[in-house]
N, C-alpha and C positions, 0 to 999 in steps of 0.2 A: 608590081607591088610599088606604093608610092611611100615608102619609108625613106625619110631623112636621114637616119643613121644607117641605113643598107646603103644608101646612095654614099654617104662618107665613107664607109667601109670599103665600098668598090671603086673609090676614087672618082666618083661623077661629081662630087662637090668637095671643094679645098676646105680643109682644116687645118690648125696649127696641131701637128701629130706630137704626142708627148712620148708614145711608145707603140709598138707593132709587132706582133709574130704571125704566125700561120692562122692562130684562133682568134685573137683578141687584136682591137685597136683601141688606143686611148687618146685622147685630143682635148685641147683645151676649151671651156666653156665659151661661147659668144657672150652670154650674160651672166659674168661670174658673181657670186655671192659670197665671195672670200678672195684675199689677193692671190690664191692658188684654188682654182676650180677646174679638175679636169674629169671628165667623162670617158668611162672605161666601159665598152661594150663588146660581147662576143660578135663574131662577125658572121655566124649564123642567127637568123632571126628568132628570136622569143618573144611575142607581144609581150608579156608580162612575166613576171615570177611563176604565177599559177601555171604555164604554158612548158616550163622547163621539165621533162620527163625526169623521173627518178635515175635512169639509167644515164642521163646526161648532165648530172648533179655536178660532175667534176668541174664544168665550165664554171659556176659560181665559187669555187676555190680558188681558180684561175684569176678571177675578177680580183678577189681582194688579195692575193699573192701579188699581183701587178701594181696593185694600187699601193703596197709595202715599197715594192720598187721603185715606182716614181717618186713616193713622199721621200726616200734614201735619195734618189739622185738630185730631187729637187732643192733638198735641205732642210726640210720640215719633218722629218721622221722623230728627230730628238724633242723639239720642242710640242710637238703633238699635230693630229689632224683626225677628221672624221669621214668617215664612210658612210654611204646612204644609199640605200635602195627604195625606190616608192614602187607602189603598185596598186593600179589600178586609180580612178579618179578621187576618192576618199582619201587615198594614201599620198595624193599630191602628183602622179605621174601624169606626166604631160606628152611625152613622146613615148609612142606604144612600141618599143623596141627595148628590152631589158637594157639598163645601166646603171652603173655604180657610180655615185658622184665621190670625189675625193676633194675634201676642202680643208685649207690650213692658210697660215699665213698672218692669222692673228688670233685672238682666244674667241672661241666659240662658245655662245651662251647654250643655257639648259633650262627649260625644256627648249627643244627645236622649233615646237611648232604650236 
């Protein structure tokens, strides 16, 4: 498999790691859209949200709780942050390995897209 995020999770490509445990890895985005822009991914490959079986849905909760942990660690939890997941082309997904974006460090506008 030629998945960029799998290569990061397997340490075949360097990234600035923000958090890691046995199931999840988080790293700073190379092309940040906010002063804080961290990508949080499961180490297991799921192409899109549509591909996560209900029996493995707990990983999605772990992505969110990891985002909360990182927001606190980076000092942006109190001022506010956004978490975003895109699914497929019309949803804005560009890397086909599920990932959650943690965006913070400035006032974020709404609607986002």
